[in-house]
C-alpha positions in Angstrom: 97.7 126.3 116.4 98.7 125.9 112.8 101.0 123.1 111.7 102.3 124.3 108.3 104.2 121.1 107.7 101.0 119.1 107.6 101.2 116.4 104.9 99.2 113.3 104.0 101.2 110.3 102.6 99.7 107.0 101.6 101.4 103.9 103.0 102.4 100.7 101.2 99.2 98.7 100.5 100.6 95.8 102.6 100.0 97.3 105.3 83.1 117.6 122.9 83.1 118.5 124.6 85.8 119.2 127.3 85.2 118.2 130.9 83.6 121.3 132.6 84.8 120.2 135.9 88.4 120.8 137.2 89.9 122.0 134.0 93.6 121.2 133.8 94.5 124.6 132.2 94.1 127.1 134.9 95.3 130.7 135.4 98.5 129.3 136.8 101.0 128.1 134.2 101.8 124.4 134.3 104.6 122.7 132.6 106.7 119.6 132.8 109.4 121.7 134.5 107.6 121.5 137.8 108.6 117.9 138.1 112.3 118.3 137.4 113.3 118.9 140.9 111.6 115.7 142.3 112.3 113.3 139.5 115.5 111.9 138.0 116.8 112.6 134.5 115.1 109.6 133.0 111.9 110.2 134.8 111.9 113.8 133.3 112.6 112.3 129.8 109.7 110.0 130.2 107.4 112.7 131.4 108.3 114.7 128.1 106.2 112.1 126.3 103.9 110.6 129.0 102.6 113.5 131.1 99.5 114.4 129.0 98.3 110.8 128.8 99.2 109.9 132.5 96.7 112.5 133.8 93.7 110.3 134.0 90.4 112.0 134.5 91.5 115.4 133.2 91.9 117.0 129.7 95.5 117.0 128.6 97.4 120.2 127.9 95.2 122.3 125.7 97.4 125.4 125.2 98.6 126.2 121.7 102.1 125.7 120.7 104.2 128.8 121.0 105.6 128.5 117.5 104.8 126.6 114.4 107.3 125.2 112.0 107.7 127.1 108.7 106.3 125.5 105.5 108.3 122.6 104.1 108.3 120.5 101.1 106.5 117.2 101.2 109.1 114.5 102.3 109.4 111.2 100.5 108.2 108.0 102.2 110.7 106.9 105.0 113.0 104.1 104.5 112.2 100.8 106.3 113.3 100.9 109.9 115.2 97.7 109.4 117.5 99.4 106.9 118.6 102.1 109.3 121.9 101.4 111.1 121.5 100.7 114.8 118.0 99.2 114.6 117.1 95.7 116.0 116.6 93.1 113.5 113.4 91.8 115.0 110.4 93.9 116.1 109.0 94.0 119.6 105.6 92.4 119.4 102.7 93.3 121.8 99.2 92.1 121.6 98.1 95.4 120.5 101.1 96.9 118.7 104.5 96.4 117.3 107.7 98.5 116.7 111.3 98.1 115.9 113.5 99.4 118.7 117.1 100.6 118.6 119.6 97.6 119.1 121.7 99.3 121.7 118.7 100.5 123.8 118.0 98.6 127.0 114.6 97.0 127.7 113.0 98.4 130.8 110.2 96.3 132.5 107.4 98.8 133.3 104.7 96.3 134.6 104.1 95.3 138.2 106.0 92.2 139.2 104.2 88.9 139.4 103.7 87.7 142.9 102.1 84.3 143.2 101.5 84.8 146.9 99.7 88.1 146.6 96.2 88.2 148.0 93.5 90.7 146.9 93.2 92.5 143.6 96.1 92.6 141.2 98.0 95.9 140.9 96.9 98.2 138.0 99.1 97.7 135.0 101.3 100.6 134.1 100.1 102.8 131.1 103.6 102.7 129.9 103.4 99.3 128.0 107.0 99.1 126.8 110.1 101.2 127.4 113.7 101.3 126.0 116.5 103.5 127.5 119.7 104.5 125.8 122.9 103.2 127.5 123.6 106.6 129.0 120.1 107.2 130.2 119.8 110.3 128.1 117.1 108.9 125.7 113.8 107.2 126.2 111.6 105.4 123.8 108.3 104.2 125.1 104.7 103.2 124.2 102.0 104.6 126.4 98.2 103.7 126.3 95.3 105.6 127.7 91.5 105.5 127.3 90.5 108.1 124.7 87.7 109.2 127.0 90.4 110.7 129.4 91.4 113.0 126.5 88.2 113.8 124.8 84.7 112.7 125.9 82.6 111.1 123.2 79.5 108.9 123.0 81.2 106.9 120.3 84.2 104.5 120.8 87.3 106.0 119.3 88.6 103.6 116.7 91.0 106.0 114.8 93.1 108.9 116.0 91.0 111.1 113.6 88.3 110.8 116.3 90.4 113.3 118.4 90.0 115.8 115.4 92.5 117.0 112.8 96.3 117.0 113.2 96.2 120.4 114.8 93.2 119.7 117.0 94.7 116.5 118.4 97.9 118.3 119.1 96.1 120.5 121.7 95.1 117.4 123.5 98.4 115.5 123.2 101.3 117.8 123.3 102.7 119.7 126.3 101.9 123.3 126.9 104.3 125.7 125.3 105.8 123.1 122.8 107.4 124.4 119.6 106.1 122.1 116.8 108.9 121.2 114.4 106.9 119.1 112.1 103.7 117.3 111.9 102.3 114.7 109.3 99.5 112.2 108.8 100.3 108.8 107.6 97.4 106.7 106.1 97.8 102.9 106.1 95.6 101.1 103.7 93.8 98.1 105.2 92.6 95.0 103.3 88.8 94.4 102.8 87.1 92.6 105.5 85.4 89.4 104.4 81.8 88.9 105.6 78.9 86.7 104.7 77.6 89.3 102.3 81.0 89.7 100.6 84.1 91.9 101.1 83.7 95.2 103.0 86.0 98.0 102.4 87.7 99.2 105.6 88.8 102.9 105.9 92.5 103.5 106.2 94.2 103.6 109.7 95.5 107.1 110.4 98.8 107.8 112.3 99.4 111.4 113.5 103.1 112.2 113.7 104.7 115.1 115.6 108.1 116.3 116.2 108.5 119.1 118.9 110.6 120.7 121.5 109.5 121.4 124.9 110.2 124.4 127.3 112.4 122.3 129.5 114.8 121.4 126.8 113.5 118.1 125.4 113.3 117.1 121.8 110.4 114.7 121.3 109.2 112.6 118.3 106.0 110.6 118.4 103.6 108.5 116.4 100.0 108.4 117.7 97.2 106.0 116.7 93.9 104.7 118.2 91.8 101.6 118.3 89.0 100.1 120.5 88.7 103.4 122.5 92.5 103.6 123.4 95.1 106.1 122.4 98.5 104.7 121.6 101.6 107.0 121.7 105.0 105.7 120.5 107.4 108.5 121.6 111.0 109.2 121.8 112.3 111.8 124.2 115.8 113.1 124.6 117.9 116.2 125.4 118.0 119.0 122.8 121.3 119.5 121.1 124.1 117.0 120.7 122.1 114.1 122.3 119.3 114.6 119.8 121.6 114.8 116.9 123.2 111.5 118.0 119.8 109.6 118.7 117.4 111.3 116.2 117.9 108.7 113.3 117.1 105.7 115.6 114.3 107.6 117.4 112.7 108.5 114.0 113.0 105.0 112.6 111.5 103.4 115.7 108.5 105.8 115.9 107.9 105.4 112.2 107.9 101.6 112.5 105.1 101.7 115.1 102.1 99.9 113.9 98.8 98.9 115.6 98.0 95.1 115.6 94.5 93.5 115.9 93.9 89.8 116.0 97.6 89.2 115.0 97.4 91.4 111.9 99.2 94.6 111.3 97.2 97.7 110.9 
């Protein structure tokens, strides 16, 4: 799969082997559409972003995109999300990441409810770490987290999304089969030197892979993907193609572009 719109843009300075057993891609076609009958509209929107990462223990969709976007000129650096109309004034802060959500979207609690009387092991946390829905339920913004080993086996811990390969190679692990890639880019965020007993040590920049795509079941998806400490983080917005996308595209783009990893309270 070729992504002709690949670009590399510096950010502001402030800032295998596949599993041989039970391959996911079989001779039978598999798509997100198979879930549409049993899931509500919001669940289908969520699956447009979440399904590859939610399939623990199996490779994600590995099929190439049906069509690549034509070549395009390099775009200028995006405006700060806070300057986009309709964005919240304060970011959502997680221990591991932060993002600026749309102000009109509703926060959805995705984690198991705390039960002080519960006995036995605690329920597994949801891989959907944060979720925001548009008021009409036609658009979903979420951040999903999955162990990198579930996508690509490696003897080394994945500390950067480049550990999954190039922008094109990672797309085969992250994007739904049959997707049409509208645009793809790589954002490199410069990190400050780390102070050690022997003096400052230069730290490689943090890479963020960005994709915009449409799926066979009529969704328009935009996402920003990064990695640290063996985990893959996907900040994605999913909505219906057409008028709904045209309406929500500016805030979804601003929200996914505002996504940054955090480590020990510092923004990466």
